C-alpha positions in Angstrom: 0.1 0.0 0.0 1.4 3.4 -1.0 1.7 6.1 1.9 3.5 9.5 1.9 6.9 9.1 3.1 8.2 9.9 6.7 11.2 10.6 8.3 12.4 12.0 11.8 15.2 14.5 12.4 18.5 13.8 14.0 19.3 17.4 14.7 22.5 17.0 12.8 22.0 16.3 9.2 18.2 16.1 9.1 16.5 19.0 10.5 12.7 19.8 10.4 13.1 21.9 7.3 15.4 19.3 5.4 13.0 16.7 6.4 10.2 18.7 5.4 11.8 19.1 1.9 12.7 15.3 1.7 8.9 14.3 2.3 7.4 16.7 -0.3 9.9 15.8 -2.9 10.0 12.2 -2.5 6.3 12.1 -2.5 6.6 13.7 -6.1 9.4 11.6 -7.1 7.4 8.6 -6.6 4.1 10.1 -8.2 5.9 11.9 -11.1 8.9 10.2 -11.8 11.3 12.9 -10.7 14.8 12.6 -9.3 15.1 11.5 -5.6 17.4 13.1 -3.0 18.8 12.2 0.4 18.7 14.6 3.3 22.2 15.2 3.2 22.1 16.0 -0.7 19.3 18.2 0.4 21.4 20.0 3.0 24.7 20.2 0.7 22.1 22.3 -1.9 20.6 24.3 0.7 23.8 25.5 2.2 26.3 25.6 -0.7 26.5 29.3 -0.4 27.6 29.2 3.0 31.3 30.7 3.4 33.4 30.0 6.5 30.6 27.8 8.2 30.1 24.3 8.6 27.1 22.8 6.7 26.4 20.7 10.0 25.3 20.2 12.8 22.9 23.1 11.9 20.0 24.8 13.9 17.7 24.7 10.7 17.3 26.4 7.1 16.0 29.6 6.3 13.1 29.8 3.8 15.7 31.1 1.3 18.0 28.1 1.7 14.9 25.9 1.2 14.2 27.6 -1.8 17.6 27.5 -3.2 17.7 23.7 -2.5 14.4 23.2 -4.4 15.6 25.1 -7.2 18.9 23.0 -7.5 16.9 19.8 -7.1 14.9 20.8 -10.5 11.9 22.3 -8.9 10.3 25.8 -9.4 9.3 26.7 -5.9 7.0 29.4 -5.0 6.6 30.9 -1.6 3.4 32.6 0.1 3.3 34.6 3.0 0.1 33.6 4.8 -2.1 36.5 6.1 -5.6 35.2 5.3 -7.1 32.0 6.7 -9.6 31.4 3.8 -7.0 31.9 1.2 -4.3 29.7 3.1 -6.9 26.9 3.3 -7.7 27.0 -0.5 -4.0 27.3 -1.5 -2.8 24.0 0.8 -6.1 22.1 -0.7 -5.3 22.9 -4.1 -1.6 21.4 -4.0 -2.5 18.7 -1.8 -5.2 17.5 -4.4 -2.5 17.6 -6.7 -0.2 15.3 -5.1 2.2 18.3 -4.4 2.7 18.3 -0.6 3.3 22.1 0.4 5.8 22.8 3.1 4.4 24.9 5.9 6.4 27.3 8.2 5.0 27.6 11.7 5.6 30.2 14.4 5.4 28.5 18.0 4.2 30.4 21.1 7.7 30.4 22.5 9.0 32.4 19.1 10.8 29.3 17.6 10.0 28.1 14.2 9.3 24.9 12.8 8.5 23.3 9.2 6.0 20.4 8.6 4.4 19.0 5.6 0.6 18.6 4.4 -0.1 15.1 2.8 -3.7 14.9 2.8 -7.3 16.4 4.2 -10.6 15.2 5.8 -13.6 15.9 4.4 -17.1 16.7 6.0 -20.4 18.6 4.9 -19.9 22.5 6.1 -22.9 24.5 7.6 -24.5 26.4 4.9 -24.7 29.5 6.6 -20.7 29.5 6.8 -20.3 28.7 3.1 -18.2 31.8 1.7 -19.1 32.8 -1.6 -16.1 33.8 -4.0 -16.6 36.7 -6.6 -14.3 37.3 -9.5 -14.2 40.9 -11.0 -12.6 41.9 -13.9 -12.5 46.1 -14.5 -14.9 46.2 -11.9 -17.5 44.0 -13.2 -18.4 40.5 -11.9 -17.4 37.7 -14.1 -18.3 34.8 -12.0 -19.4 33.6 -8.4 -18.8 30.3 -6.9 -17.8 28.2 -3.7 -14.6 26.7 -3.4 -14.6 23.0 -2.6 -12.0 23.5 0.0 -14.9 24.7 2.1 -15.7 20.9 2.7 -12.2 20.6 4.3 -12.4 20.7 8.0 -8.7 19.9 8.6 -5.4 18.8 6.9 -3.0 16.0 7.6 0.5 16.8 8.3 3.7 14.9 8.7 5.5 16.5 11.7 9.0 15.1 12.1 9.1 15.6 15.9 5.5 14.7 16.9 4.6 11.9 14.3 2.7 11.0 10.9 -0.7 12.1 10.0 -1.3 14.9 12.6 -4.7 16.6 12.2 -4.3 20.4 11.5 -7.2 22.7 12.1 -7.3 26.3 11.3 -8.4 28.7 14.2 -9.9 32.2 14.6 -7.2 34.6 15.0 -8.4 36.0 18.3 -5.2 36.7 20.6 -7.2 36.5 24.0 -8.8 33.2 22.8 -5.4 32.1 21.5 -3.5 32.7 24.8 -6.2 30.6 26.6 -6.0 27.6 24.5 -2.1 27.7 24.5 -2.2 27.8 28.3 -4.8 25.2 28.5 -3.0 22.9 26.0 0.4 23.2 27.6 -0.8 23.6 31.3 1.6 20.8 32.4 4.5 21.6 29.9 4.2 25.3 29.7 3.7 28.4 31.5 2.0 31.7 30.3 5.3 33.7 30.6 6.8 31.5 28.0 4.3 32.9 25.3 6.9 35.3 23.8 5.3 35.5 20.3 3.2 38.4 19.6 -0.3 36.9 18.9 -1.7 40.1 17.5 0.4 39.1 14.4 -1.0 35.4 14.4 -3.2 35.9 11.1 -3.4 32.2 10.5 -3.1 30.4 13.8 -3.6 26.5 13.8 -4.0 23.4 16.2 -2.1 20.3 15.5 -3.6 17.4 17.6 -1.2 15.3 19.2 -3.5 12.5 20.5 -3.9 11.4 23.7 -2.5 14.0 26.2 -0.3 13.2 29.3 1.7 15.0 31.9 4.6 15.6 29.7 2.7 15.7 26.1 0.2 18.3 25.6 -3.1 17.5 23.8 -2.2 19.8 20.9 0.3 22.3 19.5 -1.0 25.8 18.6 1.2 27.7 16.1 0.8 30.3 13.3 1.1 29.5 9.6 3.1 32.5 8.6 4.5 31.1 5.3 4.1 28.4 2.8 6.5 26.7 0.0 5.2 24.7 -2.8 8.2 22.8 -4.9 6.2 23.1 -8.3 7.5 20.9 -11.0 9.6 23.2 -13.2 7.5 23.1 -16.2 4.4 24.4 -14.4 4.1 28.2 -14.9 0.2 28.9 -13.6 0.2 29.0 -9.4 -3.3 28.4 -8.1 -4.2 31.8 -7.7 -3.6 32.5 -11.7 -5.3 29.5 -12.5 -8.4 30.4 -10.6 -8.7 33.9 -12.0 -8.2 32.3 -15.6 -10.8 29.8 -14.8 -13.2 32.2 -13.9 -13.0 34.3 -17.0 -13.0 31.1 -19.3 -16.0 29.4 -17.6 -18.1 32.7 -18.0 -16.8 32.9 -21.5 -17.8 29.3 -22.3 -21.2 29.5 -20.6 -22.1 32.7 -22.5 -20.8 31.3 -26.0 -22.6 27.9 -25.5 -25.8 29.9 -24.5 -25.6 28.0 -21.0 -26.9 29.5 -17.2 -24.4 29.3 -14.8 -25.8 27.8 -11.5 -26.2 30.3 -8.6 -24.5 27.8 -6.3 -21.5 26.9 -8.3 -19.0 24.8 -7.0 -15.2 24.5 -8.2 -12.5 22.0 -7.4 -9.3 22.3 -9.0 -6.0 20.2 -9.2 -2.8 19.7 -11.0 -2.2 16.5 -13.1 0.0 15.1 -16.1 -2.1 14.5 -18.9 -1.2 11.1 -19.9 -2.3 10.2 -16.2 -5.5 12.3 -16.7 -6.4 10.3 -19.7 -5.9 7.1 -18.0 -7.9 7.5 -15.1 -10.9 9.2 -16.9 -13.6 6.8 -17.4 -12.2 4.4 -14.9 -15.5 5.1 -12.5 -17.6 4.0 -15.8 -20.2 7.1 -15.5 -18.3 9.9 -17.7 -20.0 9.9 -21.1 -18.4 7.8 -23.8 -18.3 10.8 -26.3 -16.3 13.2 -23.9 -14.0 10.3 -22.8 -13.0 9.5 -26.3 -12.6 13.2 -27.3 -10.4 13.9 -24.3 -8.1 10.8 -24.9 -7.9 11.5 -28.6 -6.9 15.1 -28.1 -3.2 16.2 -27.8 -2.7 17.9 -24.6 0.4 19.6 -23.1 2.3 17.4 -20.2 0.7 19.4 -17.3 -2.8 20.4 -16.9 -5.1 22.3 -14.4 -8.3 20.7 -14.1 -11.2 22.4 -12.6 -14.1 20.3 -11.9 -17.5 22.1 -11.8 -20.4 20.9 -9.5 -23.2 22.5 -7.3 -23.6 22.7 -3.9 -26.4 20.1 -3.7 -24.4 17.7 -5.4 -21.3 18.2 -3.5 -23.2 18.1 -0.2 -22.6 14.2 -0.4 -22.6 12.2 2.9 -19.4 10.3 1.6 -16.9 10.9 -1.1 -18.2 8.0 -3.3 -21.4 9.8 -3.6 -20.0 13.0 -5.0 -20.9 14.2 -8.5 -19.8 16.7 -10.7 -21.3 18.3 -13.9 -18.2 18.9 -15.9 -14.8 20.3 -16.0 -12.6 22.9 -17.6 -8.9 22.0 -18.4 -6.4 24.4 -18.7 -2.5 24.2 -19.9 -0.7 24.5 -16.5 2.5 25.6 -18.7 0.8 28.3 -20.3 0.4 32.3 -19.2 -2.0 33.5 -16.9 -3.8 35.4 -19.2 -7.3 34.0 -20.6 -6.6 33.3 -24.1 -6.4 29.5 -24.3 -7.9 26.6 -22.8 -7.8 22.9 -23.7 -11.6 21.7 -23.0 -14.7 22.6 -21.5 -17.6 20.1 -20.7 -20.9 20.9 -18.9 -24.0 18.8 -18.3 -27.3 21.3 -18.1 -30.1 21.0 -16.1 -31.8 18.9 -18.8 -29.1 16.2 -18.6 -27.6 17.5 -22.1 -24.1 17.8 -22.4 -22.0 20.3 -24.3 -18.3 20.4 -25.1 -15.9 23.1 -26.4 -12.2 22.8 -27.4 -9.1 24.7 -28.7 -6.0 23.5 -30.4 -2.7 24.3 -29.4 -2.2 26.1 -32.6 -5.0 28.5 -31.8 -4.3 32.0 -30.4 -7.7 33.6 -30.6 -10.2 32.1 -27.9 -13.2 33.7 -29.6 -12.3 32.7 -33.2 -10.9 29.3 -32.4 -13.8 27.8 -30.0 -14.7 24.6 -31.5 -18.0 23.4 -30.2 -19.1 19.8 -30.1 -22.9 18.7 -29.5 -23.1 15.9 -27.2 -26.6 14.8 -26.4 -27.6 13.0 -23.3 -25.5 13.2 -20.3 -25.7 13.1 -16.6 -23.5 14.1 -13.6 -20.6 11.9 -12.9 -18.3 11.1 -10.4 -15.0 13.3 -9.6 -11.6 12.1 -9.6 -10.4 11.2 -6.1 -6.9 10.2 -5.5 
């Protein structure tokens, strides 16, 4: 059975940061046939610019050194400063769904810093009143409104080299008073309030990491602030999740208008990165996507990396189990293209009358309006999303 790789640090060659890089890149090496590196090789790459200093033992790596190591390993890492809980959840979710474990940087209450790796997420039905609608604007005009599927993710699973595998991470509200009380309660046997040296007013994305059963010397949870994230993207990928989201919104709006379809008021979008060959191999495995769409996708020339955005509705996405989830179509983008909305690979939608429509472009087309190829499909129905 496959699982996410894990390693503990030895505080000499292996620190939390080098282990986090190793966990993330080893998982991708397995999934995407990329080179594998040991922690000692990672440390050499991260510290090769040091002069007059020993590479190890080390107190850890800076995020600049982590970026340097990832680049030297053949990745194109992107770094995010986390200041908004909603965006942080969506960002982590997008890459976890893509099989690209993001590296999370935490600030602990005593002021120390720590690096962990997100490797999975939970799924549950959210309160309808708490769903936060996203509105994408262009030149002040609304293009699209929808809900992100990350709203159905109550927590993430992380590998923490100090505290173990598959620890549950939940986002908390950034309230300094509540955070101070929770920190003091969680660490009542191992901490004292005087040890909370961090300025909790600056904690914009506080999180809780569950540690299982508490004991006298082990708290029930760790409270920390997520202040930054590094995603070691494969080098060919040029579209980040945020660039992809805006491009998707514009093209979905365009295709709905061009195909004379009405976008649902409760649209739900779920996006992930995937290699085109993997996508073509997996479509139809569930047996309920239409034969026409499956044949069209498998016969179409596509770039190596794709952003796939599955489209559903709140009612269809409010399933009691993952096996009951259904989508009404997808938009496929070239993940190696530019962020401006001039191209897409394919658009598929099942309308309220269970009639499917498909539109495509070829790689040689440059004008989306002139090159849009519409395929009439006929009877269709909602079908299962791709679940890893």
